[in-house]
N, C-alpha and C positions, 0 to 999 in steps of 0.2 A: 794280900799277905802271901807271900811265897813260902812253901813248904821244902825244907832242907830234908832230902833222902839220907838216911843213916847208912854208913859204911857197913859191907858186909864182912864175913870172917875170912880170914886167909884160906886160899885154896890153892889147888893146883887144877888147871884145866887142860886137858888134852884134845886137840882137835885131830881126829882121824881124818885124812882129805884136807889136811892143813894148808896145802898149796892150790887148793881148787878154788873155783869160781866163789862159792859161798862163803868160804873162809875169807877170802880177800875183800870181797864186795859188800860182806854183811857182817860176819861174826867179829872179824878182828876190828874194824871201825866201830862197832857197837861197844865193845870191850874198850877202846880207847875214849870214847865219850864218857863212858861211866867212871873210868879212870881219871879224867881230866875234871870230872865233877866231884872227886874226892869219895867215890865209894867203893874203890878198889884198893885194899891196902898194898904198899909198896913191896911188901915180901910175898905176894902172891905170885904164881908162876902160870905162863901160858906156852903150852907145847905143842908145836905143829908136829905132825906125823904124817908121812906119805912115802911113798916107794922110791921118789927121787932122790939120787944119791947127792945131796948139798950139805953142808955145814950151817951152824947156826948164824954165822956171820952172813951168809948169803941169804938165808931165811929173813933175817933181820931187815936187810935192805929192801926185800919184796914187800915186807910189811910196813916198812917206812912209807915206800911208795902209794901203798894203799890208804894208809892213814892220813899222808899228807894232803891226798885228795878229799877226805872226809874233813879235815881241818880247814879247807879251803883258805881264804884270806884273813881268818880270824887270829890275830897275834897271839892272844892268850892260850888258843889251843895250839899254835904252833909251838909254844914253850914247854908243851908236855909230851912232845913226841919223843924227844930222847930219854926222857925218864921212863915213859912207856915201854919203850923198847928193852930196858933193863930187864922187863919181866919175860920177855920172849926168848924162847928156846926151839930147838928141834932135833927130831931123831928120825933118820930113814929106817922105815921098817915094811916089811910085807907081810900082811895077815896070814899068808898060805905057807911061809917058811919059818924055820926058827931062828936063822940070823939075826942078830940085835936084840932079841927080847930079853934076854937076862941082864944086858946093860940098861935098857928101858926100865924093867923091873926095879934094877937097884937105884936108878934116879928117882923112882917114886916109892922109896922106902919110907918116908914118913907118914905112918898110919893115923896119925892124930889130925893131919890136915884134912879138910874136905877133899874129895878126889872126884872130878867130873870126866866122863869120856863122852865127847860129842861125836857121834859117828855120822859125819858129813860125807858119805861114800855111798856107793850103790848098795842098795838093799842086799845084793846077791852076797856080799861078803861080811854083812852082819853077824851070821851064825859062827864064821872063822873069827872075827874080832872078839866075841863074846867069850869064844871058848879059849884063847889065847890068854885073854885076862883071868880066866878061872885058872888055867895052868899055872900062870905066875902069880896067884893069889892077889890079884890087883884089884878083885871086884868085892872085898871084905870092908868091914869098918864103916866109915863115912862116905863111901864111893856111891856115885850115881851116874846113869848112861843116859843120853839123850839121842833120840831117835827121828831122823828126819823122814819126812814123807818121801815117796809113796812107800807106805807099810803094806805091801803085797799088791797083787794085780787082781785079786778076788778075795772070797773069804776063806776059800782052802789054804792060799799062800800066805795071808795075812795070819792065820792061825800057826801055820809052821813058823813064822818069823816069830811071832808072840811066845810059842812054846819054847824055842832056842833061847831067845832073850831071857824069858822067864826062868830056865832052867839055871841060869847064872846069877840073875839079880832079882830081889823082891820085887812086887808090883810097887811098893812104895819107893823103890830107888829107879823106876824106869819112868822118864819124861818124854811122852811122845808129842812131838812139837808142833805145833800148827802157828805161824807167826800172824796169821789174821788175828787170832784171839789176844794178840799183843797189843793191838791197835788202840790208840786211845779212844776212837769212838765205840769201839765194841765194850771197851770198860764204861763208856758214858751211859751205853744203853742200860747197863746194871744201874747206874746211879739216877738216870732218869726215871725208870719204872720203879725202883726200890727205895730211892731216897728222896721223893716228891709224892705229895698226896695227888698230884694233878693227873697224872697218866694211869697208874695202875688200876683205878676203879673202871676206867674205860677201855681196859686191855683185854676185850673178849669179843665174841661174834656179836653181841648185841649192838655193839658200837664201832666195829672194824669191818670194814668191807672186804679188802684183800691186802695181801702184802707183797710186794716185789723184791728180789734180791737180784742185784746186777754186779757183776765182775766182768768189765770189758778191757781188752788190751788192744792196743794199736800196732804193736809189733807181731811179725811172725813166729815161726818156730826157731828161726835163726839157727845157731850151732846145735840146737836140742833135738834136730830132726830124728835122729836114730832111737833117741829115748821115746821121744812124743809119738811116734808112729806104732809104738807099742803100747801106748797109753790112751792117748785121746783126751779130749777135754772131759768127759764124764769121770774117768779114773783120776784125772790130774788135777781139775778143780771141783767139781761137784762133790765127790766122795768126802771130800775134806773140808775145803774152806766154805763151800755154800751151805752143806749140811751143818757145820758148825755155827755159822752165821744164823741159820733158820732155828736151831736150838736155843740160841742166846734171845731170839725173839719170843720165841713160843713156850719157853720153860715157865712151870709154876714157880712161885718165889721159893726159894731154899730156906730152910731153917736158920742158916748162917752163910758165911762166905767161905765155910770150911771146904775143902777141896771134894771130899766125897759128897757133901750136900749138894754142891753146885752140880756135881757131875750126875750124881743120881737123878736129879731132875732133867738134864739132858737127855739121859739114857732112856728116860720116859718119852720123850719127844720122838726120839727115833724109832722107838718101838712102836709109837702110835701113828706113824706115816701110813698113808693109804698105799697099798702096793700098787706098782706098775709092772705089767708082765706082758705076754704074748695077746692077752685078751684086750688090752687097752694102751699099750703102748704107742701104736699108730696115731692114737687120738690125744695122748696126753704128753707125748714128747716130740721134739723136732731136733734133729741133727744136721749140722751143715759143715761144707769144707769150702774154704776161700779159695777164689781164683784170682788171676790178675786183674788189677785195678789200680785206684789212685789213692792214697792218704794224704795227710797234710804235710808228710815229708817228701811227696812225689810218687813216681810209679812204683807198684809194690807188685812182685811175682805172686804167682799162684802157690798154692801148698805143695803141689806136685813138682814145681820147678825149685822150691825151696828144698824140697826131700830128695831131688836128683832121681826121680823115679816117674813112671809113667803110669803109675796105678797103686792106689791105696784108697781103702774105705775107712780109713781113721777120720773121725769127727774133730773139728775145730772149732766147733760152734755146738751148744747144747742149748735149748730152751724146754722146760717141763712144768707141768702143773701138777700139784699134790695137795693133801689137805691133812690136817693132824686131827685124827679121829677121837676127840675128847670133848667133854662138856665145854671147855672154855673156846674152843675153835671150830667147833662143829658148823659146816658150812662155809667157812672161811678159805677160799683158795689162796695157797702160796706159789707164785709164779718165780721160777728160778731161770736165769741165764747166764751164760758166760761164753767168751769166744775170744778169738784172735783176729788181728786185721779188721777191728771195728773202728769206728770214726773217733773215738774217745778213749782215753784211758780213765776209766772211773770205776770205784766200787761203792755201792750204796745200798742201803735198805730204804725202802719207802713203805710206810704204813699209811694206809688209804683207809679214811673213817668214812663212815656213812654220810649220806646227804641229810640235811635237816628234814624232819618229817613233814614241814609245812612252812612257806615263807609268808610272812607278813608284810613284805616290802611290795611296792608297786612293780608293775612289769618294766617301767623305765628303768629301774635299777639293774637290770640285766639278770642273767641266771645267778643263782647262789651254787658256787663250787664248792665241793666237799673239802674238808680239811684234809691235809697231807703232813705228815711228819718224815722229813728226808734226814738221814743219818749217813753223811759222807764220810767213807772211810780212806778215799784217795780221790785224786791228789791233794784236795785243800780240806783237811778233817775238820768237820763241824757239824751243827745240827741246824735244820731250817723246818720252822713250821709255817705252813702256808695258812692264812686265815682270811677271813671277809672283813674289810674294813671300810668306813666311810670316806669316801674322796672329799678333800677339803673344798670348802666354798659354799656359796648359795646355790640354791636351785633344786633343794629337796635331798633326800637320803639316796645319793648315788652310791653304790658300793663297787669296791674293786678288790681283787685278790691282792694280797701283799703277803710278804715273807718276814717272820721274825727269825733273824739270821744271826747264828753265833759262830764266829769262825774260833777255834781253838787257840790258834797262835795270836789272834787280836784280842780275844777276851782276857788271856792271861799272860801275855806279853812275853812267852818264851817260845823257843824252838821246840816243836813237838819230837820227843825222842822217838827212834826207831823201834819198832816192835821187838826187833831182837834185843835191845837195852834192857827192855823190861824182863823180857822172858829168860835171859841169861842169868841175870840176878836173882830171879824166882828160882832157878835152879841150884843156885848156891844157897840159898835160903831154905830150900827143902820146900817149896810151896808149890803144890802140884795142882792149884785151883784152874789154871789156865791151859792145862795139858790133859792129853786124852787118855781115858783109862783104856784098857784092854776091851772091855765089854762094849763101850763106846764104839772102838774102831770096828769090832766084830757086827756089831748092830748096823753101822753104815753100810758094810759090805754086804750085808744080809738084804737090805734094801735095794742096792745098787746092782748086784748080781742078776737079778730077773730081767731089769732093763737091757743089760748087755746081752743076755742070752735072747731076748726077744730080738733085738738089732741083729744079732749074728745069724738067727733063723729066717730073717726077713729077707724077700728078695729085692728090697729097695734100699739102695746105699744113702749115704749123706747127701743132700740138696746142696748144690752149690750156691754161693752168694760172692757178689764181687767185692773184693777188698776195699774197705773204706765205707762200708755200708753196715747197718744192723743186722745182718744175718739174713737167712731165708725168709721169702715172703711167708711162708708157712708160721713163721715163729710170729708174726703179727696177728695172722689168723688165730693161732693158738688162743691168745688172750681176747682178740676182738669178737669172736663169736660168744664170747661171754658178756660183751657189752662194755668192755673195758679197754684200756690203752696202756703200753708201756710208758713209763714215767720220762718225761724229758723236760729238764728245767727251762730250755729256751722256749717250750710251748706254755709256760706258766706266765711268761711276762705279759 
């Protein structure tokens, strides 16, 4: 039985950076899909804002091109394109000058509406934008602000951004977005743990051997080289995406799904992570940088070639080992890895259970492999539980490892919505559960900063790895010296 989602209230959504890649590739298609599904009222407004001097008609043409790609060959969706464009407008604005702001403020004069400001811009102008919104009294009433990562480059810069945004907006109005938390599999992790009697009693160090979290990309840095070289994989992926996934795995059951109840438990996890610093970074972390090689799409240049530079110590790959120092997880290692130019585009959480204490089966049945719960976030969202089962037929109890496999698309017969579809409507509803609180962001940076400092003071740079491989060999050694291996579905067959 399908569940029909309810429409949200009428709103005005302003996208600063409205002509940018994120707006055209993710935000506007996500809004279009929710509109086509009947969740966005016809009298809502979506207003793009950028420095480019174009009019609303030209902007609507660009939006039409973007959402027609999202509609694909679906005729029902195609019929919704023109009605959706009636919601779309545009204002040319520069956050650093006064020109146009009075007219923009007049256009948003209806204070009864929910008013959302999405800062899809460089963090360097977050402060200027928020100050302009304050000067023109646009931050009051039912207004909300959405902040994209990266929120700073370290704890100090994150605090400056949080101070500046917090001087204009109340914490209850600030939505720090991490689109990984909007993915269906992450939501299903909550459902699996807290909606079933099966897993939660086993969700502890007595039954779980270790946890792996992998976010792998096949692409290089592409056109993001200038940004990426100032960030690197640790800041770009680990500080936000991977640590948030770790929190969802490791947190204690919240009292409810109330936003602060969930975020309180995630904060406890971040504060319980074992420190990595100058003393142990060499043993617990691996950083790498891809060099020329080959992927499934053909020959791939190295990072320095992509960057157009002959020297950079920026890491494009990170693997690390940490633990959550509390009673539930004592002694259970969490292995995290992420990188560019890897063999597969995959994001997954692997919970590896302990082996059975004693086998009653004859040696002819083969080894008894430990159970694994694999939660796949992309590209094919689903849940897979690896178990031992009897092989059919006579000849005794011959065991074989098999997967209980659930694809969300097949199980529910619906196309999985993009993470931004869920998160954008949660902003309209004022639901902060899947958004980061200020103390979460700063706790994550407090753990990341000593790793960055250890790398900066080390005489050893990133280890090179061939594009199309799973990173430096040291990342394999990181887990194998503990008697474990990185999960690979092909090895399970």
